[in-house]
C-alpha positions as CSV (number, residue, x, y, z in Angstrom):
1,X,92.5,-95.6,197.0
2,X,90.2,-98.6,196.2
3,X,86.8,-97.1,193.0
4,X,83.8,-97.1,194.7
5,X,81.8,-99.9,193.1
6,X,79.1,-98.6,190.3
7,X,76.1,-99.1,189.9
8,X,75.2,-102.7,187.4
9,X,72.0,-101.6,185.8
10,X,71.7,-98.7,183.5
11,X,68.8,-96.0,183.4
12,X,67.8,-94.1,180.5
13,X,65.0,-91.5,181.3
14,X,63.6,-90.3,178.5
15,X,60.3,-88.3,177.8
16,X,57.9,-91.0,177.5
17,X,59.3,-92.8,180.3
18,X,62.4,-94.9,182.2
19,X,63.9,-97.5,180.9
20,X,66.2,-99.4,183.5
21,X,68.2,-103.0,182.4
22,X,69.9,-105.2,184.3
23,X,72.1,-107.5,183.6
24,X,71.7,-111.4,184.5
25,X,74.4,-112.4,186.7
26,X,76.6,-115.0,186.0
27,X,77.0,-118.6,186.9
28,X,80.0,-119.9,186.4
29,X,79.7,-123.3,187.4
30,X,76.0,-123.7,185.4
31,X,77.6,-122.0,182.2
32,X,80.4,-124.8,182.5
33,X,77.4,-127.5,183.3
34,X,75.1,-126.5,180.5
35,X,78.2,-125.9,178.3
36,X,79.9,-129.8,178.5
37,X,75.8,-130.6,177.8
38,X,75.5,-128.7,174.4
39,X,78.8,-130.2,173.4
40,X,78.3,-133.7,173.9
41,X,74.1,-133.6,172.5
42,X,76.1,-131.5,169.4
43,X,78.0,-134.5,169.1
44,X,75.4,-136.7,168.9
45,X,74.0,-135.1,166.3
46,X,77.1,-135.5,164.5
47,X,77.4,-139.3,165.1
48,X,74.1,-139.8,164.0
49,X,74.3,-138.4,161.0
50,X,77.8,-139.5,160.0
51,X,78.9,-141.9,161.9
52,X,76.0,-144.6,162.9
53,X,75.6,-146.8,160.3
54,X,75.0,-149.9,161.9
55,X,71.8,-147.9,163.6
56,X,68.3,-147.9,162.2
57,X,67.2,-144.9,160.1
58,X,64.7,-145.0,163.0
59,X,66.9,-144.9,165.6
60,X,69.1,-142.2,163.4
61,X,66.4,-139.7,163.4
62,X,64.9,-140.2,167.1
63,X,68.8,-139.6,168.4
64,X,68.7,-136.9,166.1
65,X,65.4,-135.0,167.2
66,X,66.5,-135.5,170.8
67,X,69.6,-134.3,170.5
68,X,68.5,-130.6,168.3
69,X,66.0,-130.4,171.1
70,X,68.4,-130.8,174.4
71,X,70.8,-128.4,172.4
72,X,68.0,-125.8,171.9
73,X,67.1,-125.9,175.6
74,X,70.7,-125.8,176.7
75,X,71.9,-123.2,174.6
76,X,68.8,-121.5,175.7
77,X,70.1,-121.0,179.1
78,X,73.7,-121.0,177.9
79,X,72.7,-117.8,176.0
80,X,70.6,-116.8,179.2
81,X,73.5,-117.0,181.3
82,X,75.7,-115.2,179.0
83,X,74.2,-112.6,177.7
84,X,70.3,-112.0,179.6
85,X,69.0,-109.0,180.8
86,X,66.3,-107.3,182.7
87,X,64.4,-104.8,181.5
88,X,61.8,-102.9,183.2
89,X,60.2,-99.9,181.0
90,X,57.9,-97.8,182.5
91,X,55.8,-95.3,180.8
92,X,52.9,-93.0,181.3
93,X,50.3,-95.6,181.6
94,X,52.1,-99.7,181.7
95,X,54.9,-100.8,182.9
96,X,56.7,-103.4,180.8
97,X,59.1,-106.0,182.2
98,X,61.2,-108.5,179.7
99,X,64.1,-111.0,179.9
100,X,66.1,-110.6,176.9
101,X,68.1,-113.1,175.3
102,X,70.0,-113.7,172.0
103,X,67.4,-116.8,171.8
104,X,64.2,-115.5,172.7
105,X,62.6,-113.0,174.9
106,X,59.6,-113.2,177.4
107,X,57.7,-109.8,177.9
108,X,55.0,-108.7,179.8
109,X,52.7,-105.8,180.4
110,X,50.7,-104.1,183.9
111,X,48.8,-101.2,184.2
112,X,50.2,-99.1,186.2
113,X,47.1,-97.6,188.4
114,X,47.3,-101.8,189.1
115,X,50.8,-101.8,190.5
116,X,51.0,-101.5,194.6
117,X,53.8,-102.5,197.1
118,X,56.9,-102.5,195.4
119,X,59.1,-104.1,197.6
120,X,62.8,-105.6,198.2
121,X,63.1,-109.0,199.0
122,X,65.7,-110.9,200.7
123,X,65.8,-114.3,200.4
124,X,69.3,-115.1,201.4
125,X,69.8,-118.2,203.6
126,X,72.8,-119.6,205.7
127,X,72.4,-123.6,205.1
128,X,71.2,-125.9,202.9
129,X,70.5,-126.8,199.2
130,X,69.3,-122.8,198.2
131,X,72.4,-121.8,199.8
132,X,74.8,-123.6,197.8
133,X,72.7,-122.9,194.6
134,X,72.7,-119.0,195.9
135,X,76.5,-119.6,196.7
136,X,77.2,-120.6,192.7
137,X,75.3,-117.9,191.5
138,X,72.0,-120.3,190.2
139,X,69.7,-118.2,192.0
140,X,69.3,-114.7,193.3
141,X,69.1,-113.2,197.2
142,X,68.1,-110.2,196.2
143,X,64.8,-109.5,194.0
144,X,62.3,-106.3,193.5
145,X,58.7,-107.4,193.9
146,X,55.3,-105.5,193.3
147,X,52.1,-106.7,194.2
148,X,50.0,-106.5,191.0
149,X,46.3,-107.9,191.8
150,X,46.6,-111.2,193.8
151,X,50.0,-112.1,192.6
152,X,53.3,-110.8,193.6
153,X,55.6,-110.6,190.6
154,X,59.5,-110.3,190.6
155,X,60.5,-107.3,188.5
156,X,64.3,-107.3,188.3
157,X,67.0,-109.7,190.7
158,X,70.8,-110.1,190.4
159,X,71.3,-106.8,192.2
160,X,72.8,-105.5,195.5
161,X,70.8,-104.5,198.5
162,X,72.0,-100.7,198.0
163,X,71.2,-100.8,194.4
164,X,68.2,-102.7,195.1
165,X,67.3,-99.6,197.5
166,X,68.1,-96.9,194.7
167,X,65.8,-98.6,191.8
168,X,63.1,-99.1,194.2
169,X,63.0,-95.8,195.1
170,X,63.0,-94.6,191.4
171,X,60.5,-97.1,190.3
172,X,58.8,-95.7,193.4
173,X,58.6,-92.7,192.5
174,X,58.3,-93.2,188.6
175,X,55.0,-95.1,189.5
176,X,53.9,-92.4,192.0
177,X,53.5,-94.4,195.0
178,X,55.3,-92.3,197.7
């Protein structure tokens, strides 16, 4: 007998609030592509430092600086794909959305009284370039969004529709939008 699939998100309910953590959905095609770019530009760093004696000093410095910048951004994207995590924290008066990665963290805080209309967006398409990106898991089909003033904010993505419905209900209950 086949076991039922478990929820990818983890929910921690404490006395101060609730925390929902959802891992980033991995795109192996993007991971492979970013790995190749990172290796090539790391090779550029090594070559410019140790094996480019025929180049002028300024050329070596330019190659080194550009390679370091490219390696940083590709490593940032690679680590987001491998270890990225969406985190939603709901406390008594604020909603905190975080994107956590080993190289960087981005956090936004929203006032709970201004959060309205929690919805599930299904952006699945069947043809075109967006469909290919969704097939390769570079972009996500299902997102949980909410209205904040005159802005639509994405709370989390990369989950199934069933999990999105359960998380939407949980968030609505914690915020008090029933």
